[in-house]
N, C-alpha and C positions, 0 to 999 in steps of 0.2 A: 602511474596511476593511481590517484585515492578511490578506496573503495567506502561502501555504509554495508554494515552485515543487518538484514531486514530479517523477520518474521511474516513469513507469506501464507496466508489464513484463508483459503478457498472454500468455500460452501462445501460442506458434507464430508470433508478431509481435515485430515489431521495437521496441524498448521510447522511448516517448516522453516527452519534458518538459512539462510541464503547469503551469499558475499557479492556484491556490483558494485559498477561503477558507481563515483555518488555525481551521479549527473541527471539533468529533467529526463534526458529522454530516456533513462535506463528507468528511471520510474513509472513514465508515462506506459513503455512497453509492459510494465508490471500489471497495473492497472486499465492497464486493454482504455485509454484514453485521457485525458485531462485531468490534472492529479488536483486535491483537494485536502489541504494539510489543516484538520482539527486542530483543537486546543493544544497543548507541548500536555505529554504524562510529566515529564519533567523533563531536564534540562539537556537530557542529550534522546530523549527518545519522544516521537510525536503518531500520530495514526492520519495514516497516509491513505485516498480511495477513489476512485471515480467519480472526479465532479460531478457526471451526471448519470452516475446508475440510478439513483430512482425513475428517472425519465426515461431509459432507454430501458428498464425492469428487471435490471439485476438483481439476480436472487442474493439478499443478505448473507454477508458468510459470520457475522460474528455480532451481538447485543454488546449494548458498553453500557 
C-alpha cells in the first residue's frame, strides 16, 4: 500500500513526522473530519486541515 509522510502539528505540541496510508480516510481521521487542502506549498507539499475547524471552534495550531 502506498503511504505518505506527513508532519502532524497539534496545538501546543511539537510537530512530529508520521507515515500514514495514502487515502482520504487516513487524512480525514488525522484531522478529525472533512479535509481542506490549501494552496500547495510546493510540488510535493501541501497544508491540510479540518474543513470545519473554525466553525467547530477548534484551537488553531500554527499560523501561516
